[in-house]
N, C-alpha and C positions, 0 to 999 in steps of 0.2 A: 610631191606629197597631199594628199587631200587632207584638211583640217579635220582635227577627230572631232566627233559630236559631242555637243555638249553633255548628252544623257550619257557617253559610254562608260562604262568602269576597267578601271585599267587590274586587270586581274594579279597583276607581278608587283604593285605595290605592297608592302608592308601593313600598310592598316586596313588594307583588304581583309586580309586575313580573320585579322581581329575581330573587324566587326563583324562578318558571317559568324566567324566564333560564338559571339555575345548574342546575334541574334538568334543561332542553335540555339546554344543555352537555355535562352528566353522562350522559344516554342517548346523545347521542352519539360523545362523544368514547371511551368505557370501550370500546367495543367496537373502536374501533379502536386503543389499548393492549394488547388481549389480540390482537387477528388479528398486530400487529405483533413480539409476544413471541414466536411461534411461524416468524413469516418472514422476519424480518429478516436479511438478509446481514451485517449490521454486527457485531461481535464484541469483548468487552473480552477483552485479552490478560492473563495472567497477570504477575503482578509476575515480574522479570529475576534468579533465583538461578545461571545457570550464567557460564564464564566468557569471555570475549570469544577470537574465533578469532585475532584478529591474526594475519593474512597479511599480507604487505609487500613490497612492490618498491623499490627507490632507483635514481633516477637521476644520471649525474655531477655533471649539472646542479645537484643538490640538492632534485627533484621526487620527493617521496614519496610512495606510493599505498599504503592499505591497505585491508583489507578487514576488519568486526568482528564481522558479523554475516548471515547468510543465511536470508531466510523465504520459504520455499515455499508452494503450497496446501494449507491446512487442517493445518498443524502445529500446535504448541503456539503459536507465535507470532501465530498470522494473526490478523488484525484485519476481515478481509472474507471469509466462505464463499464455497468454490469463486472463488477469485483467479483472474483469468486472464493472473497474470506472477509472476516470481520479485523479491524484492525484496533488495538487495546494500547493507549498511548500510557505507560507506566514510568512509574520512579521506582529504584529499589536502592535502599539507604542502608549503610552498614555503622550503626553508632556503639555496634561491642568491640571490643578489646583486642580482637584477631582478623584476618582476610578473610571471606567467603566466596566459596565459590558456585555459581548457580551452576545448576546443574538440568533443570528443566522449570516449561512455565507449562499449565495445563488448565484448559477449563472442564467443570466437570459437568455434567449432564446426567438425571436420573435415568434417559431411557437410553444415550452414549456412551457413557461412561468416561472416563479422561480424554479430553481431544488436546494434544499435544500443539504446542507453537510448533513452526516452522516456515522456512524464508523460500522453500522449493515452491517453484508456482505450479508447478504438473499438480504434487501432492496437496497442496490445497484447493485445487480444482476437482481434481478424482476426489477427494474427502469430503469436500461440498454435496457432491453427488450422492456421497452413500449417506451420507448425515441426512440428506433429507429425504430420502428412499427409507431409512431405519424409522425415522419419526411419522412416516406416511403407515408403514406396518403398523405401527403401533398407536394408528389412528389419529393422530397429534396433524394438523393442518396448518402447514407451516407458507409462509408469504417473505419471502428472501426483502429483505427491506424494511419491513414493518415492527414499528416499535409496542405493538399492541397499547394498552391502558396507559402505558410509562409518555411522558413529553419531557421533552429537553435533557432527554441522556446522550442523543449522537450530536456530537457538535467537534468544534475542529481541532485538532493537534497541534497548531504553531505555538500556542500559548504558554506550552506546557515544556517550554525550554529547547524545542525542536526548531533545527533549519530547514524549513521545509523549500528545499529546491522546485524551479517551475519543470515539470518532467516535459514540455514541449521542446523545451531548449536543445536537448541530444536529437529529437528526431527532425527539428529544422535541421540540422548540422547536415543529417542522412538524406534528409531530401535535398539539398543545394546542392549536392555532390549527384551528377548523374550518373558516373561511373556505380554509386552505390546501388541505387537500382536497379542495374543491370544485372545484378547478382544476388538482390532479396526482395523480396516486396516489403509491399507496408505494413503489413501485418507482423512479418519478423523483426519490421526494425523496430519496432513499438514494442514487441513482444521485448528486447533485447532493453529498453529503456526501461520497462516496466520490473524484469528481473534485477538489474541494476539498482533502481529506487529502494525495492521490496529490501534485497541486502544491505543499502544503506543505511536505510533505516530500522532494520531489524535487531535483535539480541541476538548477537550469534554466542551461540552457547558450546562448548563452557565458557563463562565470563568471570574475571577475578573480580571482585569488589575491595578495596584497601578499605580498614577501619577509619572510620570519619570518613568515608566520600561514599556518592551515591554515581548509580550508573540511571540513565534516562533515554530509554529505546522503545520501540513498538513492537509489543507480541501479536504477531499473525498469524490466528487460526481458521481454519477452514469453518464454512458459516456452521454456527453453532447456534440455535434458536433454544431460548430460555434456560441459560446456565444458570444453576446452581450457588459455584464456586468457582473462584480464580485461585489456584495452588501453584505456590514457588515451592521447587526442591532444591536445595542447597545444600553443601556441605562445610563443615569449619575442620580442618582439618581433616582426620579418616571418618567424622562423624556425619550422619545422615541425616539430615533435620530437613521439615518443611513446613512451609507458612502456608496458612486459607484464609482466603479474602470472602465473606458470605457477599451476595450479588442481588438481593429481593429485587432491587429496580430494574433490575433484567429478566424479571416474570414473563412479561410478555413480548421480549426480542423475537423477531422473525414468526412470533405466531400469529394466526387471524384472531381477529377481534372475536371475543363471546358473542355468539347469535342467539337471540331471544327466542 
């Protein structure tokens, strides 16, 4: 029998199959990871170092509404590139003697009318397009992401008591499985992560707030330029009530700076 050459590989050896599998996995997954790095919509927000906004309004029945943070498209606190929404980190506290049920959260704009909170990504996108077109028809120049003459309004949401997960983690798990990429694209994988994160962070209405307690969540609105008021609709028993918070500091939000 001829001696086996040193460079020959025994394809029947158990270790050979495992090694080939690892090599193939690396060859397939590595390009996906590289492609993902430059095209991902998901971002890691920096650590929070700024003060909270602490805008508040209180009703006579003890219900309090507070705004801690506002996050808009592509600012320093964004966790999604080119987001089709505005995120308001809110606190609703009930210091009254009875439970309250949150029914709706709205931004009010003199041109657009009431704009409702939703965690439906497709609705946020379509209504953002509609809002921009409506403002354009009314002769208003919109620049999504611009804070106009207002400084220091758009800051992080983490200090408001939120646990902000790193949204790239679920995507990394999807990328790590070759079989997952056979059935869905990178865009679809990211869309699932974004949808999950919005629902995790956002108010799920109706929501009950017991007496002496508070609820901290984010309200997601389609891009809403220059909102005048934030309105909370709630019920105490069978009685419908509302609380409004005036937003003068957001008069320049998403609006083009005044031209001389």
